[in-house]
Every structure is written in C-alpha cells, then in structure tokens.
C-alpha positions as CSV (number, residue, x, y, z in Angstrom):
1,M,-1.0,24.0,2.6
2,T,-0.5,26.7,0.3
3,T,-0.9,26.3,-3.8
4,E,3.1,26.9,-4.1
5,T,3.9,24.3,-1.7
6,S,1.8,21.8,-3.4
7,N,3.2,22.6,-6.7
8,I,6.8,22.1,-5.4
9,I,5.4,18.4,-3.9
10,I,4.0,17.5,-7.1
11,L,7.1,18.5,-9.2
12,L,9.6,16.6,-6.8
13,L,7.0,13.5,-7.3
14,L,7.2,14.0,-11.1
15,A,10.9,14.1,-10.9
16,I,11.4,10.8,-8.8
17,V,8.9,9.2,-11.0
18,A,10.8,10.2,-14.0
19,L,14.2,8.9,-12.6
20,I,12.7,5.7,-11.8
21,S,10.9,5.4,-14.6
22,G,14.3,6.0,-16.7
23,L,16.2,3.6,-14.4
24,Y,13.7,0.9,-15.2
25,L,13.9,1.3,-18.9
26,L,18.1,1.3,-18.6
27,L,17.9,-2.0,-16.9
28,R,15.1,-3.6,-18.9
29,Q,17.2,-2.8,-21.9
30,K,20.8,-4.2,-20.7
31,Y,18.7,-7.2,-19.6
32,R,17.2,-7.6,-23.0
33,K,21.0,-7.5,-24.2
34,L,21.7,-10.4,-21.8
35,E,18.8,-12.5,-23.1
36,V,20.5,-12.2,-26.6
37,E,24.0,-12.7,-25.6
38,N,23.0,-15.8,-23.4
39,K,20.7,-17.4,-26.5
40,R,24.0,-16.9,-28.9
41,Q,26.1,-18.6,-26.1
42,K,23.5,-21.4,-26.0
43,E,23.7,-22.0,-29.6
44,L,27.6,-22.0,-29.1
45,F,26.9,-24.8,-26.5
46,N,25.2,-27.0,-28.8
47,R,28.0,-27.1,-31.0
48,M,31.0,-28.0,-28.5
49,D,32.2,-31.0,-27.9
50,N,32.1,-32.8,-24.7
51,Q,35.6,-31.8,-23.3
52,K,34.8,-28.0,-23.4
53,I,31.6,-28.1,-21.5
54,D,33.3,-27.5,-18.1
55,D,35.2,-24.9,-19.5
56,F,32.2,-23.3,-21.0
57,H,30.2,-23.6,-17.4
58,R,32.6,-21.8,-15.8
59,A,32.6,-19.0,-18.4
60,Q,29.0,-19.0,-18.1
61,L,29.4,-18.2,-14.2
62,N,29.9,-14.3,-14.0
63,P,27.5,-13.6,-17.1
64,H,24.6,-15.9,-15.2
65,L,25.4,-14.1,-11.9
66,L,25.3,-10.2,-13.4
67,K,21.6,-11.7,-14.9
68,N,20.3,-12.6,-11.8
69,S,21.5,-9.5,-10.1
70,L,19.8,-7.4,-12.9
71,N,16.3,-9.5,-12.3
72,G,16.9,-8.2,-8.9
73,I,17.4,-4.8,-9.5
74,L,14.2,-4.9,-12.2
75,S,12.3,-6.4,-9.2
76,H,12.9,-3.6,-6.8
77,A,12.5,-0.8,-9.7
78,Y,9.4,-1.7,-10.3
79,Q,8.2,-2.0,-6.7
80,T,9.5,1.6,-6.4
81,Y,7.6,2.9,-9.4
82,Y,4.5,0.6,-8.2
83,T,4.6,2.4,-4.8
84,M,5.8,6.2,-6.1
85,D,2.3,5.6,-8.3
86,K,0.2,4.8,-5.3
87,L,1.9,7.6,-3.4
88,A,1.0,10.3,-6.4
89,M,-2.8,9.1,-5.8
90,V,-2.4,9.5,-2.1
91,L,-0.9,12.9,-2.6
92,D,-3.5,13.9,-5.4
93,Y,-6.3,13.0,-3.1
94,V,-5.1,14.9,0.0
95,L,-4.1,17.9,-1.9
96,Y,-7.3,18.1,-3.9
97,E,-10.0,15.9,-3.4
98,S,-9.9,16.2,0.5
99,E,-10.3,19.6,0.0
100,D,-14.0,19.1,-0.7
101,E,-16.3,19.1,2.0
102,L,-17.9,15.5,0.8
103,V,-16.6,13.0,-1.4
104,S,-17.5,10.2,-3.1
105,P,-17.4,6.6,-1.1
106,K,-15.6,5.4,-4.4
107,A,-13.3,7.7,-3.9
108,E,-12.3,7.1,-0.3
109,I,-12.2,3.1,-0.7
110,E,-9.5,3.8,-3.7
111,F,-7.4,6.1,-1.3
112,A,-7.7,3.3,1.5
113,R,-6.2,0.9,-1.4
114,N,-3.2,3.1,-2.0
115,L,-2.8,4.3,1.8
116,I,-2.8,0.3,2.2
117,E,-0.3,-0.7,-0.9
118,I,2.4,1.9,0.3
119,N,2.6,0.8,3.7
120,K,2.7,-2.8,2.8
121,V,6.3,-2.1,1.2
122,K,8.1,-1.9,4.6
123,L,6.5,-5.3,5.7
124,S,8.5,-8.6,5.2
125,P,7.1,-11.3,2.0
126,L,6.3,-13.5,4.9
127,F,4.4,-10.9,7.3
128,D,0.8,-12.0,7.7
129,I,-1.4,-9.2,6.0
130,R,-5.0,-9.9,5.5
131,V,-6.6,-7.0,3.2
132,K,-10.6,-7.5,2.1
133,F,-12.6,-4.9,0.3
134,D,-16.2,-5.9,-0.2
135,I,-17.9,-3.0,-2.1
136,D,-21.4,-3.1,-3.9
137,E,-20.5,-1.8,-7.0
138,L,-23.8,-2.3,-8.5
139,N,-25.3,0.7,-6.8
140,S,-23.0,3.1,-8.6
141,S,-25.4,5.8,-7.4
142,L,-24.4,5.3,-3.6
143,L,-20.9,4.7,-4.8
144,N,-20.2,7.6,-6.7
145,T,-22.5,10.3,-5.0
146,P,-20.4,12.7,-2.9
147,S,-21.6,11.9,0.6
148,L,-18.6,10.9,3.0
149,V,-16.3,13.6,4.8
150,P,-13.0,12.7,3.3
151,L,-10.1,10.7,5.1
152,M,-12.7,9.1,7.6
153,S,-10.6,5.7,7.0
154,V,-6.8,7.2,7.9
155,D,-6.6,7.1,11.5
156,L,-7.6,3.3,12.2
157,I,-5.1,2.0,9.1
158,E,-2.5,4.0,9.9
159,N,-2.5,2.7,13.9
160,A,-2.3,-0.7,12.6
161,F,0.7,0.1,10.6
162,K,2.4,2.1,13.3
163,H,1.4,-0.2,16.4
164,A,1.6,-3.6,14.9
165,D,4.4,-6.3,16.2
166,F,6.3,-7.2,12.9
167,H,8.6,-9.8,14.5
168,G,6.5,-12.0,16.4
169,P,5.6,-15.3,15.0
170,D,1.9,-14.8,15.4
171,S,2.1,-10.9,14.2
172,F,-0.6,-10.1,11.6
173,I,-2.8,-7.0,10.3
174,S,-6.2,-7.5,9.4
175,I,-8.0,-4.9,7.4
176,M,-11.9,-5.5,5.8
177,L,-13.7,-2.5,4.3
178,T,-17.2,-2.8,2.9
179,F,-19.6,-0.6,1.5
180,K,-23.1,-2.0,1.3
181,N,-26.5,0.0,1.1
182,G,-25.0,3.6,2.3
183,L,-23.3,1.7,5.2
184,L,-19.3,2.2,5.2
185,E,-17.9,-0.3,7.5
186,L,-14.0,-0.5,8.4
187,I,-12.5,-2.9,10.4
188,V,-8.9,-3.4,11.6
189,S,-7.2,-5.6,13.8
190,N,-3.5,-6.2,14.5
191,R,-1.1,-8.0,17.2
192,I,0.3,-4.8,19.3
193,S,4.2,-4.4,19.5
194,K,5.6,-4.7,23.1
195,R,6.9,-1.3,22.7
196,S,3.7,0.2,21.5
197,P,2.0,3.1,23.4
198,L,-1.4,1.2,23.3
199,Q,-0.2,-1.1,25.7
200,K,0.1,1.7,28.4
201,A,-3.4,1.7,30.1
202,K,-3.3,5.6,30.7
203,S,-2.4,6.5,27.1
204,G,-5.7,5.5,25.8
205,I,-6.4,4.2,22.0
206,G,-6.1,6.0,18.8
207,S,-6.7,9.6,18.2
208,K,-9.6,11.6,19.4
209,T,-9.4,13.2,16.1
210,L,-11.8,11.1,14.3
211,E,-14.2,10.5,17.1
212,E,-14.8,14.4,17.0
213,R,-15.3,14.3,13.1
214,L,-17.6,11.5,13.6
215,M,-19.8,13.6,16.1
216,L,-19.5,16.8,14.5
217,Y,-20.7,15.0,10.9
218,Y,-22.4,11.9,11.9
219,P,-24.3,12.4,15.1
220,G,-26.6,9.4,15.7
221,R,-25.2,7.5,12.4
222,H,-21.8,6.2,13.1
223,Q,-20.5,3.8,15.7
224,L,-16.7,3.3,16.7
225,R,-15.4,0.6,19.1
226,R,-11.8,0.2,19.8
227,F,-10.0,-2.2,22.1
228,V,-7.6,-4.1,23.4
229,E,-7.8,-7.9,24.2
230,N,-4.9,-10.4,24.5
231,D,-2.3,-8.0,22.6
232,V,-4.5,-7.7,19.7
233,Y,-5.5,-4.0,18.9
234,S,-9.4,-4.1,17.3
235,A,-11.1,-1.4,16.0
236,H,-14.8,-1.2,14.2
237,L,-16.0,1.8,12.7
238,Q,-19.3,1.9,11.0
239,I,-20.9,5.2,9.2
240,R,-24.1,5.4,7.7
241,L,-24.2,8.0,5.0
242,Y,-28.1,8.6,4.8
243,A,-30.4,9.4,7.4
244,D,-33.0,6.7,7.8
C-alpha cells in the first residue's frame, strides 16, 4: 500500500469521524432542549386541575415520542462513533505498526481487542459471544518488548465471524487470548453456519498463510490445531516467543 493511498484512507476516516461527532453533538443539543421543555411542562402539570390532565397527556404524546426517537438515534450515533474509533486503531496498526518486522505482544493484543469490537457490531445483542483476555501485565518487559510477528491473531478471529452460524438457537462465538511467561495462546470456537465452506470435507479448514508464517518465524516454538466436531469449529494457537 503506497503512502498516498494510506493518507487518503486516513483523511477519509477522519472526515467520517468528524461528521459523526458533529451529528452526535447536534443531537445531544436537541436532546438537552427537549429535557428543558419537559421540565417546564412538568411544572405546568403540577399547577393544572384534574379536568385538564387528560388533554395534557395527549399533548405530551408527540414530544415524548420524539424524545424516545432521539434517544435511539443518540445510541446508534454513539455506537457508530465507538466502532469508527476502533476501526481507526485497527487501520493505524495495519498501516504502520504491522510494517515493522516485530511488534510487542501488547500491541497485537490491543489489535485483537479492536478487531473483535468491530466485528461485534453486526451481531444481535442477544447473540452468545464470549470474549476473555488473560494477560500477565505484571511482567511489563515481556509484554512491551517487540518479539511477535504482527497480525498473527487476525486469521482465527476473522474466520470465527466469517463462518459462524448467527441464527441458530445454540449459536455462539468464543474467543480467549492469554499471554503469560512469553507464551501467547489464542483459542477460538464457534458453531458453523450450514452454508459455511468449513462444512465441506475437501475444502480444508482456514488459510494456509498462518501455518506458513508460523513455520517460517517460529519453527519448533508453535502449535496450531484446527478441527470441526459436532458442527463446532475450534482453533487452538500457541506461540512461544522466546526459545527455551
């Protein structure tokens, strides 16, 4: 990717974030005006006699409907801003840090967090997704020292969201990432969609790219197991960053 292309992507991203921020501030301002109006009407209500209460309730219907709609819009605006912020971090990692030969485990872990958050946007709030990070942050030297080839976590995480069944009653995605004593471990599992190519016996499971990179950079210091059992795809990756 050229520097010019990278700059264009960043500028477009900044423009989108600025637009969403402006929309959020505008809606927030309107929401506050509605709150002031609602407070004024409540004070008026307390001074009314009982004969006018019914008419007042009817008059309140439309403002309350508008307020509830604005609350919904504000919620979506915040979610969009949050997702764009995570996307900006992912782009920054891919465009700049991943160009380095090695990155710190902390940088790769934060990339994995952001990638998961971006993919979670397309899921129903009721969807069963389990995400756990178990990071030894006390050993800051191992955590912050560049020792990991970048983008080692992307293949397994993206496959989970690409091939998962999102509609079945027992559908789920489970992601657990741990880093302790120089050992990075990523465990991913999900129920597979019936339309997923992972169901085809001759198609293989996942990409060969990850396996090739592991063999190239971590010979004898990695383990990758991927299998399908009872329509559940599982992947278990271990990388020991330092030779014994």
